[in-house]
C-alpha positions as CSV (number, residue, x, y, z in Angstrom):
1,M,-98.4,-111.1,0.0
2,S,-99.5,-108.2,-2.0
3,A,-96.9,-105.7,-3.0
4,A,-98.8,-103.2,-1.0
5,T,-98.1,-104.8,2.2
6,T,-96.3,-102.2,4.3
7,R,-96.1,-104.7,7.4
8,N,-92.9,-106.1,8.0
9,R,-93.1,-107.7,11.8
10,V,-95.8,-109.0,13.2
11,L,-96.4,-110.4,16.9
12,A,-99.3,-112.3,17.7
13,V,-100.5,-113.5,21.0
14,R,-101.9,-116.3,22.2
15,L,-101.2,-117.2,25.8
16,D,-103.2,-120.4,26.7
17,G,-103.5,-123.8,26.0
18,L,-102.6,-125.9,22.8
19,G,-106.1,-126.6,21.5
20,D,-106.6,-122.2,21.7
21,V,-103.2,-122.0,19.7
22,L,-104.6,-124.4,17.2
23,L,-107.8,-122.9,16.6
24,T,-106.2,-119.8,15.7
25,G,-104.4,-121.1,13.2
26,P,-106.5,-119.8,10.5
27,A,-105.8,-116.0,12.0
28,L,-102.5,-116.8,12.0
29,R,-102.5,-117.6,8.5
30,A,-104.2,-114.5,7.6
31,L,-101.5,-112.0,9.7
32,A,-98.4,-114.7,7.6
33,A,-100.5,-113.1,4.7
34,G,-100.2,-109.4,4.9
35,S,-96.9,-109.3,6.7
36,R,-93.6,-111.0,6.0
37,H,-92.6,-112.1,9.3
38,V,-95.3,-113.7,11.8
39,T,-93.6,-114.4,15.6
40,L,-96.2,-116.2,18.1
41,L,-96.2,-115.3,21.6
42,A,-97.9,-118.4,23.1
43,G,-97.9,-120.7,26.6
44,P,-95.6,-123.3,27.3
45,D,-98.9,-125.6,26.1
46,G,-99.5,-123.6,23.0
47,A,-95.9,-123.0,22.5
48,S,-95.8,-126.9,21.5
49,V,-97.8,-126.6,18.5
50,A,-96.5,-123.7,17.1
51,P,-93.9,-124.9,14.8
52,L,-96.5,-127.1,12.8
53,L,-98.7,-124.1,12.1
54,P,-98.1,-122.4,8.7
55,G,-97.6,-119.1,8.9
56,V,-95.5,-118.7,11.9
57,N,-92.2,-118.1,11.8
58,D,-90.6,-117.9,15.1
59,V,-92.2,-118.5,19.0
60,L,-91.3,-116.6,22.3
61,V,-92.3,-119.0,25.3
62,Y,-93.8,-117.0,28.4
63,K,-96.3,-118.6,31.3
64,A,-98.1,-115.8,32.3
65,P,-99.8,-115.1,35.4
66,W,-102.8,-113.8,34.1
67,V,-104.0,-116.9,32.4
68,G,-104.3,-120.5,33.0
69,P,-106.2,-122.4,35.7
70,N,-102.8,-122.6,38.2
71,P,-101.4,-119.3,37.3
72,Q,-97.8,-118.7,39.3
73,P,-97.1,-115.6,41.2
74,L,-95.5,-112.9,38.8
75,D,-91.5,-113.8,38.2
76,D,-89.9,-110.9,37.9
77,G,-87.1,-111.7,36.2
78,C,-89.0,-113.8,33.6
79,L,-91.1,-110.6,32.7
80,R,-88.1,-108.5,32.2
81,F,-86.7,-111.1,29.7
82,L,-90.0,-111.1,27.6
83,M,-89.7,-107.9,27.6
84,R,-86.3,-107.4,26.1
85,E,-87.0,-110.1,23.5
86,L,-90.2,-107.9,22.5
87,I,-88.1,-104.9,22.0
88,L,-85.6,-106.6,20.1
89,G,-88.5,-108.1,17.8
90,D,-89.1,-104.5,16.7
91,F,-92.3,-105.7,16.0
92,D,-95.0,-103.1,13.8
93,E,-97.9,-104.2,15.1
94,A,-99.4,-107.0,17.4
95,V,-102.7,-108.7,17.4
96,V,-103.6,-110.4,20.9
97,F,-105.9,-113.4,21.2
98,T,-107.9,-114.6,23.5
99,S,-111.2,-116.9,24.6
100,F,-114.2,-114.5,25.5
101,H,-113.7,-115.0,29.4
102,Q,-110.3,-113.3,29.5
103,S,-108.7,-109.8,28.9
104,P,-106.2,-108.7,26.6
105,L,-105.5,-105.9,28.2
106,P,-102.5,-106.9,30.6
107,A,-101.0,-108.0,27.6
108,A,-101.6,-104.7,25.8
109,L,-100.0,-103.0,28.6
110,L,-96.9,-105.3,28.4
111,L,-96.4,-104.2,24.6
112,R,-97.1,-100.5,25.3
113,M,-94.2,-100.9,27.6
114,T,-92.2,-102.2,24.7
115,A,-93.1,-99.9,22.3
116,V,-95.2,-102.0,20.1
117,P,-97.0,-99.2,17.9
118,R,-99.6,-100.7,16.5
119,I,-101.9,-102.7,19.0
120,S,-105.4,-104.6,17.9
121,A,-107.6,-107.2,20.5
122,I,-111.0,-107.9,21.3
123,S,-112.0,-106.3,24.7
124,V,-115.1,-105.7,26.3
125,D,-113.5,-103.8,28.9
126,Y,-112.8,-100.1,28.0
127,P,-109.2,-100.3,27.1
128,G,-108.0,-96.8,27.6
129,S,-105.0,-96.0,25.4
130,L,-103.9,-99.6,25.2
131,L,-105.7,-100.8,21.9
132,D,-105.8,-98.7,18.7
133,V,-108.0,-101.8,17.5
134,R,-110.6,-102.5,19.9
135,H,-112.8,-105.5,18.1
136,L,-116.3,-106.1,19.3
137,V,-118.0,-109.5,18.6
138,D,-120.6,-112.0,18.6
139,E,-119.2,-113.8,21.3
140,D,-121.5,-117.4,20.1
141,I,-119.3,-117.8,17.0
142,P,-117.0,-120.4,16.3
143,E,-113.3,-119.5,18.2
144,P,-111.3,-120.0,14.6
145,E,-113.9,-117.2,13.3
146,R,-113.7,-115.3,16.2
147,A,-110.1,-114.8,15.6
148,L,-110.5,-114.0,12.0
149,S,-112.7,-111.6,12.7
150,L,-110.0,-109.7,14.7
151,A,-107.5,-110.5,12.2
152,R,-110.0,-108.5,9.5
153,A,-110.2,-105.8,12.2
154,A,-106.7,-105.6,12.3
155,G,-106.4,-105.3,8.3
156,F,-105.0,-108.7,7.9
157,P,-108.4,-110.8,5.6
158,L,-108.0,-114.4,5.1
159,P,-106.7,-114.7,1.6
160,P,-109.7,-115.5,-0.9
161,E,-108.1,-118.8,-1.8
162,D,-108.0,-120.0,2.0
163,D,-110.8,-121.9,3.2
164,G,-110.8,-120.9,6.6
165,R,-110.3,-124.5,8.3
166,L,-107.3,-125.8,10.3
167,A,-104.4,-126.9,8.9
168,L,-101.1,-128.0,9.5
169,R,-97.6,-127.7,8.1
170,D,-96.8,-130.5,5.5
171,P,-95.1,-133.3,6.0
172,L,-96.1,-134.8,9.2
173,P,-93.6,-137.5,10.2
174,D,-93.9,-141.0,8.9
175,V,-95.8,-143.4,11.7
176,S,-96.5,-146.4,9.3
177,A,-94.4,-148.3,12.0
178,L,-96.5,-147.1,14.6
179,V,-100.3,-147.8,13.2
180,P,-102.0,-150.8,12.0
181,S,-102.0,-151.1,7.9
182,E,-105.6,-151.4,8.1
183,R,-108.5,-148.8,8.9
184,Y,-108.4,-147.6,12.8
185,V,-110.5,-145.7,15.0
186,A,-108.0,-143.3,17.7
187,V,-109.4,-143.4,21.2
188,H,-107.6,-140.2,22.9
189,P,-109.1,-140.6,26.4
190,G,-106.8,-138.1,28.5
191,C,-107.8,-134.4,29.3
192,T,-106.1,-131.9,31.8
193,A,-109.8,-130.9,32.5
194,P,-111.6,-133.9,34.9
195,A,-115.0,-132.3,34.3
196,R,-114.5,-132.9,30.7
197,T,-113.7,-136.5,30.3
198,W,-114.8,-140.1,31.3
199,P,-113.5,-141.8,34.3
200,V,-111.1,-144.6,32.9
201,E,-113.6,-147.4,33.4
202,R,-115.9,-146.1,30.5
203,W,-113.4,-145.6,28.4
204,A,-112.1,-149.0,28.6
205,R,-115.9,-150.3,28.0
206,A,-116.0,-148.0,24.7
207,V,-112.8,-149.6,23.8
208,R,-114.5,-153.1,24.4
209,E,-117.3,-152.3,22.5
210,L,-115.5,-150.9,19.7
211,T,-113.0,-153.9,18.9
212,A,-116.2,-156.5,19.9
213,D,-117.7,-154.6,16.6
214,G,-114.4,-155.4,14.8
215,H,-112.9,-151.9,14.6
216,R,-109.0,-151.5,15.1
217,V,-108.7,-149.2,18.0
218,V,-105.3,-147.4,18.8
219,V,-105.4,-145.4,22.2
220,T,-103.1,-142.4,22.6
221,G,-101.7,-140.4,25.1
222,S,-98.9,-138.5,26.2
223,K,-95.8,-139.8,28.8
224,K,-97.9,-138.5,31.7
225,E,-101.2,-140.8,30.3
226,R,-99.2,-143.9,30.0
227,E,-101.3,-145.5,33.1
228,L,-104.6,-144.1,31.2
229,T,-103.7,-145.4,27.9
230,A,-102.8,-148.8,29.1
231,R,-106.2,-149.2,31.0
232,T,-108.1,-148.0,28.3
233,A,-106.7,-150.4,25.9
234,G,-106.5,-153.1,28.4
235,E,-106.7,-156.6,27.1
236,T,-109.0,-156.0,23.9
237,G,-106.1,-155.8,21.5
238,A,-106.3,-152.1,21.1
239,L,-102.6,-150.8,20.1
240,D,-101.4,-148.8,23.5
241,L,-99.5,-145.9,22.1
242,G,-99.3,-143.8,25.4
243,G,-96.3,-142.0,25.4
244,R,-95.0,-143.6,22.3
245,T,-95.4,-140.3,20.4
246,R,-94.5,-136.8,20.3
247,L,-96.9,-133.5,18.8
248,P,-96.3,-134.4,15.3
249,E,-96.4,-137.9,15.4
250,L,-99.4,-137.8,17.4
251,A,-100.7,-135.6,14.4
252,A,-99.9,-138.3,11.7
253,V,-101.8,-141.1,13.5
254,L,-104.8,-138.2,14.2
255,A,-104.4,-138.1,10.6
256,G,-104.1,-141.6,9.5
257,A,-107.7,-142.6,11.6
258,A,-111.1,-143.2,10.0
259,V,-112.2,-141.5,12.9
260,T,-111.2,-139.7,16.2
261,V,-113.2,-140.6,19.6
262,A,-112.3,-137.8,22.4
263,P,-113.0,-135.5,25.1
264,N,-112.9,-131.4,24.7
265,T,-109.0,-131.2,24.9
266,G,-106.5,-130.4,22.4
267,P,-105.9,-133.4,20.3
268,A,-109.9,-133.3,19.7
269,H,-108.8,-130.2,17.5
270,L,-105.5,-131.5,16.0
271,S,-107.8,-134.2,15.0
272,A,-110.1,-131.3,13.3
273,A,-106.6,-130.2,11.7
274,V,-105.6,-133.1,9.9
275,G,-109.1,-133.6,8.5
276,T,-110.3,-136.2,10.7
277,P,-113.8,-136.4,11.7
278,V,-114.4,-136.7,15.4
279,V,-116.7,-138.3,18.4
280,S,-116.7,-135.4,20.6
281,L,-117.8,-136.3,24.1
282,F,-118.3,-132.5,25.3
283,A,-119.2,-131.2,28.6
284,P,-120.8,-128.0,28.1
285,V,-118.5,-126.1,30.6
286,V,-118.0,-124.2,27.7
287,P,-120.2,-123.7,24.8
288,A,-120.0,-126.3,22.1
289,V,-121.0,-123.7,19.5
290,R,-118.0,-121.9,20.8
291,W,-115.4,-125.2,21.1
292,A,-116.7,-127.8,19.8
293,P,-114.0,-129.5,16.7
294,Y,-114.5,-127.1,14.0
295,G,-114.4,-127.9,10.2
296,V,-115.0,-131.8,10.1
297,E,-117.6,-134.0,10.6
298,T,-118.4,-134.2,14.2
299,V,-121.1,-135.9,16.5
300,L,-121.5,-134.5,19.4
301,L,-122.0,-136.3,22.7
302,G,-123.3,-135.7,26.2
303,D,-126.2,-133.5,27.6
304,Q,-125.4,-129.6,26.8
305,E,-128.1,-128.5,29.0
306,A,-126.5,-130.3,32.1
307,P,-126.4,-128.2,35.2
308,C,-122.3,-127.4,34.7
309,A,-123.0,-125.5,31.6
310,G,-121.1,-122.5,31.4
311,T,-119.2,-122.9,34.3
312,R,-115.6,-123.6,32.9
313,A,-115.3,-125.8,36.1
314,R,-112.3,-128.3,35.7
315,E,-113.7,-130.6,37.9
316,C,-117.4,-131.6,37.9
317,P,-119.3,-129.4,40.0
318,V,-122.5,-131.7,39.9
319,P,-122.7,-134.9,41.2
320,G,-123.0,-137.9,39.4
321,H,-121.0,-135.8,35.8
322,P,-124.6,-136.0,34.6
323,C,-123.7,-134.0,31.4
324,L,-121.5,-137.3,30.1
325,S,-123.0,-140.3,32.6
326,G,-125.6,-140.4,30.7
327,V,-123.0,-141.3,27.1
328,T,-122.9,-144.7,26.7
329,A,-120.2,-147.0,25.3
330,R,-122.8,-148.0,22.5
331,D,-123.5,-144.1,22.2
332,V,-120.3,-144.1,20.6
333,V,-120.0,-147.1,19.2
334,S,-122.8,-145.8,16.9
335,A,-121.0,-142.4,16.6
336,V,-118.2,-143.7,15.3
337,E,-120.3,-146.1,12.4
338,K,-122.1,-143.0,11.5
339,L,-118.8,-141.0,10.7
340,L,-117.5,-144.0,9.3
341,A,-120.4,-144.1,7.1
342,S,-120.8,-140.6,6.3
343,A,-116.9,-141.2,5.0
344,G,-118.1,-144.0,2.9
345,H,-120.7,-141.7,1.0
346,R,-118.1,-139.2,0.1
347,E,-115.7,-141.7,-1.1
348,G,-118.5,-143.1,-3.2
349,G,-119.6,-140.0,-4.4
350,V,-123.0,-140.2,-2.5
351,A,-122.7,-137.3,-0.7
C-alpha cells in the first residue's frame, strides 16, 4: 500500500456465486493494495470461497432478493441486520461488482441508506445520485478484466507486480492422504444448472475411456453430489472423493491434478485459481469470452453457436441439448492428452 493512500475501510460487494467471487479475486487484490481493510459482502455461495482469497480481511453474508435463480422474498429482519452491520463497518467507500446482466442499483441504494460516502459500479442503467463513479465497459471481455476495470475506475489499480490472474491464499491443506501419488486427472461432473453439464451416463463414459487409456482419475463433488460422483466413477478404479472435501481441500485436490475436466461451474474457476489446466464442457448459455476459465490453458468443448447461446438458461431450452450432446468421451480424452502434452513441452523447455 502506497504511503499516499488515504483510504481506510473499503467494502467490496459481490452477491452471486462461488465462481463469480473467484473471478473477482484480482479486483479484490487491487482494492487491498489501495486500502487498509477490505470487507467482502457476498451471498452464501460466494462467501464460502472468500477466506481463500488474498486481500479479503473479513466477510459479510447476505442472500439478496435481487440476485440468483431462486430469489427469496425480502426478509425485513435480515435486511435491518445487514444495514446495522454496514453502519458499524464505517466504510469509506464501496465498489459494487456485478455480472453483465445484473444491476448494481439495489445494492447502491442500500449503501446510500447506510451512509457509505462513495460508491462505484458498472451500470448501464441511469443511476441518478446512487453512484459516485458510474463506469461503462465493453461487455465482451473476461469477467476478471471487467472487474479490474471497475477497480481502476474507482481508483484502485492493480500493483505492477501482480499478474492479474486468479489466486488463492497459501498454504492449501495437505491432501496427500486423499489423492494418488502418481499423476491424476480430476473430473468434476456436478453443476447447479443442468443446462451447463452432461448427463451422468456421459460423464461415466468419459471416465471409463480416460482410465482405459491409462489415466488415473479422481472424481470430485460435494456431499449433495455423492450419488453423481459414485455413478461417474463407477467400477473403473477411479477414486471417488464425492462429499469428502471441503472447499479448501477441493482446491488442494485440483492443485495437484494435471488437468481438470468440468462444466462451466465454480470448481472450473477454482482449478484456474490454482493454476491447473481445464478441459471445459462449456454450454454457451453464457458467453465463453466472459466466463471461460481464466489465465490457464483451456480446451473448450461444446457448440458455441448452438440455439441456446446467450439465453442464460439453467434448464436446457433446446430438445436434445445440442450444445454438449455432440461432445464425445473421446473428445474429452483427446483434450486431456492435448493439455498433458502441452504441459510436458513447458516442463521440458520446448514451449
